[in-house]
LUMLUMLUM-505611 format. One record per residue (C-alpha): residue number from 1; z, y, x; residue in three letters. Coordinates in Angstrom, 2 decimals. Example, Ala and Ser with C-alpha at 12.3 -4.5 7.8 and 13.67 -1.06 7.14 Angstrom:
2
<site><num>1</num><up>7.80</up><north>-4.50</north><east>12.30</east><residuo>Ala</residuo></site>
<site><num>2</num><up>7.14</up><north>-1.06</north><east>13.67</east><residuo>Ser</residuo></site>
//
This chain:
251
<site><num>1</num><up>75.90</up><north>128.84</north><east>55.49</east><residuo>Met</residuo></site>
<site><num>2</num><up>75.55</up><north>126.03</north><east>58.02</east><residuo>Val</residuo></site>
<site><num>3</num><up>74.21</up><north>122.63</north><east>57.00</east><residuo>Ser</residuo></site>
<site><num>4</num><up>73.08</up><north>119.43</north><east>58.67</east><residuo>Ser</residuo></site>
<site><num>5</num><up>70.29</up><north>117.19</north><east>57.43</east><residuo>Leu</residuo></site>
<site><num>6</num><up>70.08</up><north>113.44</north><east>58.01</east><residuo>Thr</residuo></site>
<site><num>7</num><up>67.45</up><north>111.03</north><east>56.75</east><residuo>Phe</residuo></site>
<site><num>8</num><up>68.72</up><north>107.55</north><east>55.96</east><residuo>Lys</residuo></site>
<site><num>9</num><up>65.69</up><north>105.82</north><east>57.39</east><residuo>Ile</residuo></site>
<site><num>10</num><up>67.79</up><north>102.70</north><east>57.93</east><residuo>Glu</residuo></site>
<site><num>11</num><up>67.34</up><north>102.09</north><east>54.21</east><residuo>Glu</residuo></site>
<site><num>12</num><up>63.61</up><north>101.65</north><east>54.83</east><residuo>Ala</residuo></site>
<site><num>13</num><up>64.04</up><north>99.64</north><east>58.01</east><residuo>Thr</residuo></site>
<site><num>14</num><up>66.37</up><north>97.32</north><east>56.09</east><residuo>Tyr</residuo></site>
<site><num>15</num><up>63.47</up><north>96.57</north><east>53.77</east><residuo>Ile</residuo></site>
<site><num>16</num><up>61.22</up><north>96.04</north><east>56.78</east><residuo>Gln</residuo></site>
<site><num>17</num><up>63.75</up><north>93.47</north><east>57.96</east><residuo>Gly</residuo></site>
<site><num>18</num><up>63.51</up><north>91.74</north><east>54.58</east><residuo>Val</residuo></site>
<site><num>19</num><up>59.72</up><north>91.68</north><east>54.89</east><residuo>Ile</residuo></site>
<site><num>20</num><up>60.04</up><north>90.21</north><east>58.39</east><residuo>Ala</residuo></site>
<site><num>21</num><up>61.87</up><north>87.19</north><east>56.94</east><residuo>Val</residuo></site>
<site><num>22</num><up>58.73</up><north>86.24</north><east>55.04</east><residuo>Gly</residuo></site>
<site><num>23</num><up>56.37</up><north>86.91</north><east>57.93</east><residuo>Met</residuo></site>
<site><num>24</num><up>57.99</up><north>85.47</north><east>61.05</east><residuo>Thr</residuo></site>
<site><num>25</num><up>57.18</up><north>81.96</north><east>62.20</east><residuo>Lys</residuo></site>
<site><num>26</num><up>59.53</up><north>81.84</north><east>65.16</east><residuo>Thr</residuo></site>
<site><num>27</num><up>62.60</up><north>83.43</north><east>63.56</east><residuo>Gly</residuo></site>
<site><num>28</num><up>62.66</up><north>85.98</north><east>66.39</east><residuo>Val</residuo></site>
<site><num>29</num><up>61.69</up><north>89.63</north><east>65.99</east><residuo>Ile</residuo></site>
<site><num>30</num><up>61.80</up><north>92.50</north><east>68.46</east><residuo>Gly</residuo></site>
<site><num>31</num><up>62.64</up><north>96.21</north><east>68.43</east><residuo>Ala</residuo></site>
<site><num>32</num><up>61.86</up><north>98.76</north><east>71.13</east><residuo>Ile</residuo></site>
<site><num>33</num><up>63.71</up><north>102.06</north><east>71.35</east><residuo>Gly</residuo></site>
<site><num>34</num><up>63.22</up><north>105.08</north><east>73.55</east><residuo>Gly</residuo></site>
<site><num>35</num><up>66.49</up><north>106.70</north><east>74.60</east><residuo>Ile</residuo></site>
<site><num>36</num><up>69.59</up><north>104.78</north><east>73.47</east><residuo>Glu</residuo></site>
<site><num>37</num><up>70.91</up><north>107.08</north><east>70.74</east><residuo>Leu</residuo></site>
<site><num>38</num><up>73.11</up><north>106.36</north><east>67.69</east><residuo>Pro</residuo></site>
<site><num>39</num><up>70.31</up><north>107.38</north><east>65.32</east><residuo>Ser</residuo></site>
<site><num>40</num><up>67.93</up><north>104.91</north><east>66.97</east><residuo>Ile</residuo></site>
<site><num>41</num><up>70.53</up><north>102.15</north><east>66.78</east><residuo>Lys</residuo></site>
<site><num>42</num><up>71.01</up><north>102.83</north><east>63.08</east><residuo>Leu</residuo></site>
<site><num>43</num><up>67.33</up><north>102.10</north><east>62.39</east><residuo>Thr</residuo></site>
<site><num>44</num><up>67.60</up><north>98.81</north><east>64.29</east><residuo>Phe</residuo></site>
<site><num>45</num><up>70.85</up><north>97.99</north><east>62.51</east><residuo>Ala</residuo></site>
<site><num>46</num><up>68.99</up><north>98.33</north><east>59.22</east><residuo>Gly</residuo></site>
<site><num>47</num><up>66.34</up><north>95.89</north><east>60.43</east><residuo>Ile</residuo></site>
<site><num>48</num><up>69.00</up><north>93.44</north><east>61.57</east><residuo>Arg</residuo></site>
<site><num>49</num><up>70.87</up><north>93.54</north><east>58.26</east><residuo>Arg</residuo></site>
<site><num>50</num><up>67.72</up><north>93.05</north><east>56.23</east><residuo>Gly</residuo></site>
<site><num>51</num><up>66.51</up><north>90.22</north><east>58.43</east><residuo>Phe</residuo></site>
<site><num>52</num><up>69.78</up><north>88.31</north><east>58.75</east><residuo>Leu</residuo></site>
<site><num>53</num><up>70.64</up><north>88.70</north><east>55.06</east><residuo>Ala</residuo></site>
<site><num>54</num><up>68.09</up><north>85.99</north><east>54.26</east><residuo>Ser</residuo></site>
<site><num>55</num><up>67.72</up><north>84.40</north><east>57.69</east><residuo>Arg</residuo></site>
<site><num>56</num><up>71.22</up><north>84.29</north><east>59.22</east><residuo>Pro</residuo></site>
<site><num>57</num><up>70.06</up><north>82.15</north><east>62.14</east><residuo>Gln</residuo></site>
<site><num>58</num><up>67.34</up><north>84.63</north><east>63.07</east><residuo>Gly</residuo></site>
<site><num>59</num><up>67.37</up><north>86.83</north><east>66.17</east><residuo>Arg</residuo></site>
<site><num>60</num><up>66.58</up><north>90.47</north><east>66.75</east><residuo>Leu</residuo></site>
<site><num>61</num><up>65.78</up><north>91.35</north><east>70.35</east><residuo>Leu</residuo></site>
<site><num>62</num><up>66.50</up><north>94.99</north><east>71.19</east><residuo>Val</residuo></site>
<site><num>63</num><up>65.29</up><north>96.88</north><east>74.26</east><residuo>Ser</residuo></site>
<site><num>64</num><up>65.49</up><north>100.54</north><east>75.26</east><residuo>Phe</residuo></site>
<site><num>65</num><up>63.05</up><north>102.02</north><east>77.76</east><residuo>Thr</residuo></site>
<site><num>66</num><up>64.94</up><north>105.28</north><east>78.34</east><residuo>Gly</residuo></site>
<site><num>67</num><up>61.88</up><north>107.34</north><east>77.41</east><residuo>Ser</residuo></site>
<site><num>68</num><up>60.12</up><north>108.59</north><east>74.31</east><residuo>Phe</residuo></site>
<site><num>69</num><up>56.91</up><north>109.26</north><east>76.26</east><residuo>Asp</residuo></site>
<site><num>70</num><up>56.33</up><north>106.25</north><east>78.50</east><residuo>Asp</residuo></site>
<site><num>71</num><up>53.75</up><north>104.21</north><east>76.59</east><residuo>Val</residuo></site>
<site><num>72</num><up>53.40</up><north>101.73</north><east>79.43</east><residuo>Gly</residuo></site>
<site><num>73</num><up>57.12</up><north>100.98</north><east>79.57</east><residuo>Ala</residuo></site>
<site><num>74</num><up>57.26</up><north>100.43</north><east>75.81</east><residuo>Ala</residuo></site>
<site><num>75</num><up>54.31</up><north>98.04</north><east>75.98</east><residuo>Lys</residuo></site>
<site><num>76</num><up>55.88</up><north>96.14</north><east>78.86</east><residuo>Glu</residuo></site>
<site><num>77</num><up>59.19</up><north>95.83</north><east>76.99</east><residuo>Ala</residuo></site>
<site><num>78</num><up>57.40</up><north>94.66</north><east>73.86</east><residuo>Ala</residuo></site>
<site><num>79</num><up>55.38</up><north>92.05</north><east>75.74</east><residuo>Leu</residuo></site>
<site><num>80</num><up>58.60</up><north>90.77</north><east>77.32</east><residuo>Ala</residuo></site>
<site><num>81</num><up>60.02</up><north>90.29</north><east>73.83</east><residuo>Gln</residuo></site>
<site><num>82</num><up>56.86</up><north>88.48</north><east>72.74</east><residuo>Val</residuo></site>
<site><num>83</num><up>57.27</up><north>86.18</north><east>75.74</east><residuo>Ser</residuo></site>
<site><num>84</num><up>60.83</up><north>85.52</north><east>74.55</east><residuo>Ala</residuo></site>
<site><num>85</num><up>59.54</up><north>84.39</north><east>71.15</east><residuo>Gly</residuo></site>
<site><num>86</num><up>59.27</up><north>87.56</north><east>69.07</east><residuo>Ala</residuo></site>
<site><num>87</num><up>56.34</up><north>87.45</north><east>66.66</east><residuo>Asp</residuo></site>
<site><num>88</num><up>57.00</up><north>90.75</north><east>64.87</east><residuo>Leu</residuo></site>
<site><num>89</num><up>57.62</up><north>94.10</north><east>66.55</east><residuo>Leu</residuo></site>
<site><num>90</num><up>59.44</up><north>97.24</north><east>65.47</east><residuo>Phe</residuo></site>
<site><num>91</num><up>59.94</up><north>100.51</north><east>67.30</east><residuo>His</residuo></site>
<site><num>92</num><up>61.72</up><north>103.82</north><east>67.24</east><residuo>Asn</residuo></site>
<site><num>93</num><up>60.31</up><north>105.27</north><east>70.41</east><residuo>Ala</residuo></site>
<site><num>94</num><up>58.37</up><north>108.33</north><east>69.24</east><residuo>Asp</residuo></site>
<site><num>95</num><up>55.09</up><north>108.69</north><east>71.19</east><residuo>Ala</residuo></site>
<site><num>96</num><up>55.94</up><north>105.69</north><east>73.36</east><residuo>Ala</residuo></site>
<site><num>97</num><up>55.75</up><north>103.54</north><east>70.23</east><residuo>Gly</residuo></site>
<site><num>98</num><up>52.00</up><north>103.43</north><east>70.82</east><residuo>Leu</residuo></site>
<site><num>99</num><up>52.74</up><north>100.96</north><east>73.60</east><residuo>Gly</residuo></site>
<site><num>100</num><up>54.46</up><north>98.66</north><east>71.10</east><residuo>Val</residuo></site>
<site><num>101</num><up>51.35</up><north>98.71</north><east>68.94</east><residuo>Phe</residuo></site>
<site><num>102</num><up>49.19</up><north>97.97</north><east>71.99</east><residuo>His</residuo></site>
<site><num>103</num><up>51.39</up><north>94.94</north><east>72.68</east><residuo>Ala</residuo></site>
<site><num>104</num><up>51.06</up><north>93.78</north><east>69.06</east><residuo>Ala</residuo></site>
<site><num>105</num><up>47.27</up><north>94.06</north><east>69.20</east><residuo>Val</residuo></site>
<site><num>106</num><up>47.11</up><north>92.28</north><east>72.55</east><residuo>Gln</residuo></site>
<site><num>107</num><up>49.40</up><north>89.49</north><east>71.32</east><residuo>Ser</residuo></site>
<site><num>108</num><up>47.70</up><north>89.17</north><east>67.91</east><residuo>His</residuo></site>
<site><num>109</num><up>50.94</up><north>89.72</north><east>65.99</east><residuo>Ile</residuo></site>
<site><num>110</num><up>52.14</up><north>92.18</north><east>63.37</east><residuo>Tyr</residuo></site>
<site><num>111</num><up>54.23</up><north>95.31</north><east>63.86</east><residuo>Ala</residuo></site>
<site><num>112</num><up>55.92</up><north>98.03</north><east>61.80</east><residuo>Phe</residuo></site>
<site><num>113</num><up>55.68</up><north>101.81</north><east>62.06</east><residuo>Gly</residuo></site>
<site><num>114</num><up>58.56</up><north>104.25</north><east>61.77</east><residuo>Thr</residuo></site>
<site><num>115</num><up>59.37</up><north>107.90</north><east>60.97</east><residuo>Asn</residuo></site>
<site><num>116</num><up>55.87</up><north>108.47</north><east>59.59</east><residuo>Gly</residuo></site>
<site><num>117</num><up>52.91</up><north>106.60</north><east>58.15</east><residuo>Asp</residuo></site>
<site><num>118</num><up>51.52</up><north>104.92</north><east>61.26</east><residuo>Gln</residuo></site>
<site><num>119</num><up>49.53</up><north>102.25</north><east>59.46</east><residuo>Asn</residuo></site>
<site><num>120</num><up>46.20</up><north>103.69</north><east>60.59</east><residuo>Ala</residuo></site>
<site><num>121</num><up>47.14</up><north>103.57</north><east>64.28</east><residuo>Val</residuo></site>
<site><num>122</num><up>46.60</up><north>99.80</north><east>64.39</east><residuo>Ala</residuo></site>
<site><num>123</num><up>45.31</up><north>98.96</north><east>60.89</east><residuo>Pro</residuo></site>
<site><num>124</num><up>44.90</up><north>95.25</north><east>61.59</east><residuo>Glu</residuo></site>
<site><num>125</num><up>48.42</up><north>94.86</north><east>62.97</east><residuo>Asn</residuo></site>
<site><num>126</num><up>50.82</up><north>97.33</north><east>61.31</east><residuo>Ile</residuo></site>
<site><num>127</num><up>52.13</up><north>95.84</north><east>58.07</east><residuo>Leu</residuo></site>
<site><num>128</num><up>54.07</up><north>98.87</north><east>56.83</east><residuo>Ala</residuo></site>
<site><num>129</num><up>55.78</up><north>102.03</north><east>57.99</east><residuo>Ser</residuo></site>
<site><num>130</num><up>59.25</up><north>103.46</north><east>57.36</east><residuo>Ala</residuo></site>
<site><num>131</num><up>58.50</up><north>107.04</north><east>56.39</east><residuo>Val</residuo></site>
<site><num>132</num><up>60.67</up><north>110.15</north><east>56.20</east><residuo>Thr</residuo></site>
<site><num>133</num><up>59.37</up><north>113.03</north><east>54.08</east><residuo>His</residuo></site>
<site><num>134</num><up>60.65</up><north>115.97</north><east>56.12</east><residuo>Ile</residuo></site>
<site><num>135</num><up>58.45</up><north>118.71</north><east>54.54</east><residuo>Pro</residuo></site>
<site><num>136</num><up>59.46</up><north>117.53</north><east>51.07</east><residuo>Lys</residuo></site>
<site><num>137</num><up>63.12</up><north>117.79</north><east>52.04</east><residuo>Ala</residuo></site>
<site><num>138</num><up>62.71</up><north>121.37</north><east>53.28</east><residuo>Phe</residuo></site>
<site><num>139</num><up>60.89</up><north>122.32</north><east>50.09</east><residuo>Val</residuo></site>
<site><num>140</num><up>63.79</up><north>120.92</north><east>48.07</east><residuo>Arg</residuo></site>
<site><num>141</num><up>66.33</up><north>122.86</north><east>50.14</east><residuo>Ile</residuo></site>
<site><num>142</num><up>64.29</up><north>126.08</north><east>49.87</east><residuo>Ala</residuo></site>
<site><num>143</num><up>64.02</up><north>125.64</north><east>46.12</east><residuo>Thr</residuo></site>
<site><num>144</num><up>67.78</up><north>125.15</north><east>45.79</east><residuo>Glu</residuo></site>
<site><num>145</num><up>68.47</up><north>128.21</north><east>47.93</east><residuo>Ile</residuo></site>
<site><num>146</num><up>66.13</up><north>130.31</north><east>45.82</east><residuo>Lys</residuo></site>
<site><num>147</num><up>67.75</up><north>129.14</north><east>42.59</east><residuo>Ser</residuo></site>
<site><num>148</num><up>71.27</up><north>129.61</north><east>43.97</east><residuo>Gly</residuo></site>
<site><num>149</num><up>72.07</up><north>125.90</north><east>43.65</east><residuo>Glu</residuo></site>
<site><num>150</num><up>72.26</up><north>125.12</north><east>47.36</east><residuo>Phe</residuo></site>
<site><num>151</num><up>75.75</up><north>124.10</north><east>48.47</east><residuo>Arg</residuo></site>
<site><num>152</num><up>75.14</up><north>123.23</north><east>52.11</east><residuo>Gly</residuo></site>
<site><num>153</num><up>77.31</up><north>120.82</north><east>54.07</east><residuo>Gly</residuo></site>
<site><num>154</num><up>76.25</up><north>117.46</north><east>55.46</east><residuo>Met</residuo></site>
<site><num>155</num><up>73.05</up><north>116.57</north><east>53.61</east><residuo>Leu</residuo></site>
<site><num>156</num><up>71.84</up><north>112.98</north><east>53.61</east><residuo>Glu</residuo></site>
<site><num>157</num><up>68.53</up><north>112.11</north><east>52.03</east><residuo>Tyr</residuo></site>
<site><num>158</num><up>67.32</up><north>108.58</north><east>51.53</east><residuo>Gly</residuo></site>
<site><num>159</num><up>65.26</up><north>106.42</north><east>49.20</east><residuo>Met</residuo></site>
<site><num>160</num><up>67.21</up><north>107.46</north><east>46.11</east><residuo>Lys</residuo></site>
<site><num>161</num><up>66.21</up><north>111.08</north><east>46.68</east><residuo>Glu</residuo></site>
<site><num>162</num><up>62.59</up><north>110.11</north><east>47.39</east><residuo>Gly</residuo></site>
<site><num>163</num><up>62.80</up><north>111.35</north><east>50.98</east><residuo>Met</residuo></site>
<site><num>164</num><up>62.54</up><north>107.93</north><east>52.64</east><residuo>Val</residuo></site>
<site><num>165</num><up>60.20</up><north>105.10</north><east>51.69</east><residuo>Glu</residuo></site>
<site><num>166</num><up>58.33</up><north>102.06</north><east>52.96</east><residuo>Val</residuo></site>
<site><num>167</num><up>54.58</up><north>102.65</north><east>52.94</east><residuo>Val</residuo></site>
<site><num>168</num><up>52.57</up><north>99.44</north><east>53.00</east><residuo>Tyr</residuo></site>
<site><num>169</num><up>49.28</up><north>99.13</north><east>54.84</east><residuo>Asn</residuo></site>
<site><num>170</num><up>46.76</up><north>98.47</north><east>52.03</east><residuo>Pro</residuo></site>
<site><num>171</num><up>44.59</up><north>96.47</north><east>54.42</east><residuo>Arg</residuo></site>
<site><num>172</num><up>47.39</up><north>94.00</north><east>55.16</east><residuo>Leu</residuo></site>
<site><num>173</num><up>49.59</up><north>94.01</north><east>52.07</east><residuo>Gln</residuo></site>
<site><num>174</num><up>47.85</up><north>90.87</north><east>50.82</east><residuo>Ser</residuo></site>
<site><num>175</num><up>49.15</up><north>89.08</north><east>53.92</east><residuo>Lys</residuo></site>
<site><num>176</num><up>52.70</up><north>89.49</north><east>52.59</east><residuo>Ile</residuo></site>
<site><num>177</num><up>53.66</up><north>86.88</north><east>50.02</east><residuo>Ser</residuo></site>
<site><num>178</num><up>54.40</up><north>87.93</north><east>46.45</east><residuo>Ala</residuo></site>
<site><num>179</num><up>57.91</up><north>86.46</north><east>46.80</east><residuo>Ala</residuo></site>
<site><num>180</num><up>58.59</up><north>88.59</north><east>49.88</east><residuo>Thr</residuo></site>
<site><num>181</num><up>57.29</up><north>91.74</north><east>48.20</east><residuo>Leu</residuo></site>
<site><num>182</num><up>59.46</up><north>91.04</north><east>45.20</east><residuo>Glu</residuo></site>
<site><num>183</num><up>62.51</up><north>90.53</north><east>47.40</east><residuo>Met</residuo></site>
<site><num>184</num><up>61.83</up><north>93.87</north><east>49.09</east><residuo>Ala</residuo></site>
<site><num>185</num><up>61.84</up><north>95.61</north><east>45.70</east><residuo>Lys</residuo></site>
<site><num>186</num><up>65.31</up><north>94.44</north><east>44.70</east><residuo>Lys</residuo></site>
<site><num>187</num><up>67.81</up><north>97.28</north><east>44.30</east><residuo>Pro</residuo></site>
<site><num>188</num><up>70.27</up><north>95.43</north><east>46.54</east><residuo>Ser</residuo></site>
<site><num>189</num><up>67.85</up><north>95.70</north><east>49.43</east><residuo>Asn</residuo></site>
<site><num>190</num><up>69.09</up><north>98.97</north><east>50.85</east><residuo>Lys</residuo></site>
<site><num>191</num><up>71.03</up><north>99.41</north><east>54.04</east><residuo>Ser</residuo></site>
<site><num>192</num><up>74.20</up><north>100.38</north><east>52.18</east><residuo>Ser</residuo></site>
<site><num>193</num><up>75.31</up><north>99.72</north><east>48.67</east><residuo>Gly</residuo></site>
<site><num>194</num><up>77.54</up><north>102.75</north><east>48.17</east><residuo>Gly</residuo></site>
<site><num>195</num><up>77.84</up><north>106.33</north><east>49.29</east><residuo>Lys</residuo></site>
<site><num>196</num><up>76.98</up><north>106.70</north><east>52.94</east><residuo>Ser</residuo></site>
<site><num>197</num><up>79.17</up><north>108.68</north><east>55.31</east><residuo>Phe</residuo></site>
<site><num>198</num><up>79.91</up><north>109.01</north><east>59.00</east><residuo>Leu</residuo></site>
<site><num>199</num><up>82.92</up><north>107.61</north><east>60.79</east><residuo>Val</residuo></site>
<site><num>200</num><up>83.92</up><north>108.84</north><east>64.22</east><residuo>Ser</residuo></site>
<site><num>201</num><up>84.63</up><north>106.42</north><east>67.02</east><residuo>Gly</residuo></site>
<site><num>202</num><up>88.17</up><north>107.73</north><east>67.40</east><residuo>Ser</residuo></site>
<site><num>203</num><up>88.91</up><north>106.77</north><east>63.78</east><residuo>Glu</residuo></site>
<site><num>204</num><up>87.39</up><north>103.31</north><east>63.95</east><residuo>Cys</residuo></site>
<site><num>205</num><up>89.66</up><north>100.30</north><east>64.07</east><residuo>Ser</residuo></site>
<site><num>206</num><up>89.29</up><north>96.54</north><east>64.27</east><residuo>Asn</residuo></site>
<site><num>207</num><up>86.12</up><north>96.74</north><east>66.36</east><residuo>Val</residuo></site>
<site><num>208</num><up>85.00</up><north>93.22</north><east>67.13</east><residuo>Arg</residuo></site>
<site><num>209</num><up>82.72</up><north>91.72</north><east>69.78</east><residuo>Pro</residuo></site>
<site><num>210</num><up>78.95</up><north>92.06</north><east>69.51</east><residuo>Ser</residuo></site>
<site><num>211</num><up>77.37</up><north>89.82</north><east>66.92</east><residuo>Gly</residuo></site>
<site><num>212</num><up>80.22</up><north>90.14</north><east>64.42</east><residuo>Glu</residuo></site>
<site><num>213</num><up>80.94</up><north>92.59</north><east>61.65</east><residuo>Lys</residuo></site>
<site><num>214</num><up>84.13</up><north>94.60</north><east>61.56</east><residuo>Gly</residuo></site>
<site><num>215</num><up>85.77</up><north>97.13</north><east>59.32</east><residuo>Trp</residuo></site>
<site><num>216</num><up>86.79</up><north>100.61</north><east>60.28</east><residuo>Cys</residuo></site>
<site><num>217</num><up>88.81</up><north>103.08</north><east>58.30</east><residuo>Ser</residuo></site>
<site><num>218</num><up>88.16</up><north>106.76</north><east>57.86</east><residuo>Ala</residuo></site>
<site><num>219</num><up>89.20</up><north>109.70</north><east>55.76</east><residuo>Val</residuo></site>
<site><num>220</num><up>86.57</up><north>111.24</north><east>53.52</east><residuo>Gln</residuo></site>
<site><num>221</num><up>87.45</up><north>114.00</north><east>51.11</east><residuo>Gly</residuo></site>
<site><num>222</num><up>91.14</up><north>113.33</north><east>51.64</east><residuo>Gly</residuo></site>
<site><num>223</num><up>90.82</up><north>109.68</north><east>50.67</east><residuo>His</residuo></site>
<site><num>224</num><up>91.00</up><north>106.66</north><east>52.92</east><residuo>His</residuo></site>
<site><num>225</num><up>87.80</up><north>104.65</north><east>52.92</east><residuo>Arg</residuo></site>
<site><num>226</num><up>86.62</up><north>101.47</north><east>54.54</east><residuo>Arg</residuo></site>
<site><num>227</num><up>83.20</up><north>101.12</north><east>56.07</east><residuo>Cys</residuo></site>
<site><num>228</num><up>81.46</up><north>98.10</north><east>57.45</east><residuo>Gln</residuo></site>
<site><num>229</num><up>80.12</up><north>98.68</north><east>60.95</east><residuo>Cys</residuo></site>
<site><num>230</num><up>77.22</up><north>96.59</north><east>62.14</east><residuo>Asp</residuo></site>
<site><num>231</num><up>77.34</up><north>95.13</north><east>65.63</east><residuo>Trp</residuo></site>
<site><num>232</num><up>75.00</up><north>97.73</north><east>67.10</east><residuo>Leu</residuo></site>
<site><num>233</num><up>77.27</up><north>100.54</north><east>65.96</east><residuo>Ala</residuo></site>
<site><num>234</num><up>80.32</up><north>98.62</north><east>67.17</east><residuo>Gln</residuo></site>
<site><num>235</num><up>78.89</up><north>98.25</north><east>70.63</east><residuo>Arg</residuo></site>
<site><num>236</num><up>78.33</up><north>102.00</north><east>70.78</east><residuo>Phe</residuo></site>
<site><num>237</num><up>81.77</up><north>102.74</north><east>69.43</east><residuo>Leu</residuo></site>
<site><num>238</num><up>83.32</up><north>100.46</north><east>72.02</east><residuo>Ala</residuo></site>
<site><num>239</num><up>82.48</up><north>103.09</north><east>74.64</east><residuo>Lys</residuo></site>
<site><num>240</num><up>85.38</up><north>105.15</north><east>73.37</east><residuo>Gly</residuo></site>
<site><num>241</num><up>86.02</up><north>108.42</north><east>71.58</east><residuo>Pro</residuo></site>
<site><num>242</num><up>85.14</up><north>110.63</north><east>74.55</east><residuo>Ser</residuo></site>
<site><num>243</num><up>81.54</up><north>110.76</north><east>73.32</east><residuo>Arg</residuo></site>
<site><num>244</num><up>80.25</up><north>111.81</north><east>69.87</east><residuo>Pro</residuo></site>
<site><num>245</num><up>80.31</up><north>108.26</north><east>68.59</east><residuo>Asn</residuo></site>
<site><num>246</num><up>79.51</up><north>107.57</north><east>64.97</east><residuo>Phe</residuo></site>
<site><num>247</num><up>78.68</up><north>104.64</north><east>62.76</east><residuo>Cys</residuo></site>
<site><num>248</num><up>77.37</up><north>104.79</north><east>59.24</east><residuo>Arg</residuo></site>
<site><num>249</num><up>79.24</up><north>102.89</north><east>56.56</east><residuo>Gly</residuo></site>
<site><num>250</num><up>79.78</up><north>102.92</north><east>52.86</east><residuo>His</residuo></site>
<site><num>251</num><up>82.71</up><north>103.31</north><east>50.53</east><residuo>Ala</residuo></site>
//
């Protein structure tokens, strides 16, 4: 039996975007990615949605260094965003993310971790981390296989399943206002309100220019669905169906 496993970490980065609303002074935040991949863009799309939901005039600066290992390049890109007004930094750059934290420390601003609890890396600067519980997911799958309950297919684990969460830095949580923390707890503050699924670029329609939201249609389980594509996904989809292009939406 063949299965795929995806962690909906964009649910956690959405909440990070909500937190950023209450922390930014400039209204500009920045995100540094390694290689420009759909999965990386999804995490940034979550940040953007969470941030703009309460601060529609805000700006998210996005840069890709083309490397998951070049710490220096990530730091340089982050400092460039700081120079452009960003006062909060995010990353999805694997080991190169250390450079983003170096930039945050140097610039005396806050940052967010991703994919694991990185709060201890820069304990005076990292507010919270978007965490995926990979070992926990494998234990769940192994348990289901052993009990004969495993069905396989495209598995997606998120906050509802307890496989994705936002872990606050206990040393800095007091810096976040009670109102902001309460907003981050609201059930509506997830990256998607319904069942998440993937839509191929060849099926997507009504793709609009960057900065706008569009709707694409897809077939899931024999039924036509509509999914809202964020601008980051749209820009990727605009490259055409010749590549494995996907955006995440909800029914």
